[in-house]
N, C-alpha and C positions, 0 to 999 in steps of 0.2 A: 547415470542419473545426474541431473543438474538441480541444485538448490539455488533459488533466487530469493534474496531477502532485500526488501526496499523499505526504508524508514522515512518518515516525514516529520518535520518540526513545523507545527502549525502556529498561526498567529491569532490573536483576538481580532474579531471583526466587529463592526458596529452592532450586529445582531446577537453575537455569541462570543463566549470566551474560547480560548484555544481548546480547553478540555471539552466543551460542548461541541465545538467543531470536530474534534476527534471522534466523538460518539456519532455524529452525523456522517462523517467520512467512513466510519466502520460499517454503518448500515449500507452505504453506497458500495463499498468494497465487497461486501458479502454477495452482491449481485454477480460478481465475477466467478463465484464458486462453480456455477453450472453453465456459464456462458461459453467457456473455452474448452473444447474436447481434449486438448493436450495437457491440461492441468490435472496432474495425478493426485496431489495433496495440496491443501490450501488452509492457511490459518491467518486470521486477522486479529492482532492483539493491540491493546492500549497500554500506555504507560500506567503503572499503578498510581492510585490517588495520592499516596504518601511518598512517592518517589521524587527524586530531585527534579525541579522544574526545568533544569537545563537539558534533561533527556529529550529524546524524540518522543512525540505523542502517540504515534501509530506505526505499526510495522505489518507488512504483508510478507508471509513466509510461504513460498510456493515450491513445488516439486514437479519437475518435468522429466520425461524419459531421456531427452537429449537436447542439444542446443537448437535443433530445428523446432522442437516443441515450444521452447522459450520464445523463439522468433515468431511462431504462430500466435502465441499469447500477446506479444508486444504489438503485433499488427492487427489484432482483432478489434473490431469496432467498439465492443464493450470496454476493452482496456483503454482505448484511445479516449472514449467518453469519460471514463474515470480519471484519466490523466488531465484532461481539461478541467474537470471539476476540482481536483485536489490542487492544481496549480494556483487557483485563486485563493486557497486557504493556507498555503504553506509560506513560510518565511523566505526571504530572498535566497538563502543558501540551504533551504530546509529539506534537502533530499540526499540520502545516502543509499548506496546500493552495492551489493556484492553477488556474484554468480560463481558457484564453485561445484566441482564434481564430487560426488559422494559414492 
């Protein structure tokens, strides 16, 4: 099994604060839950309201059967669409990711 965790640090935009953008991003990320067949488990979490502001704002925690399943997810049109969406909201270096076997 492969656990894939990706976190994003979001910025304020003219329309929304970083926290508001995180809530919007969470709603968009939730659409991936049923879009990719290889996705075994999926959780989208937001940084707690009273947590340090230097933390990342949102994390996607995914479980796949193997690296091929992760690759399927990464190439899926719904994932690519989310990637384009989140890119416009994140800070310059606002992405961290780890993939590991469990």
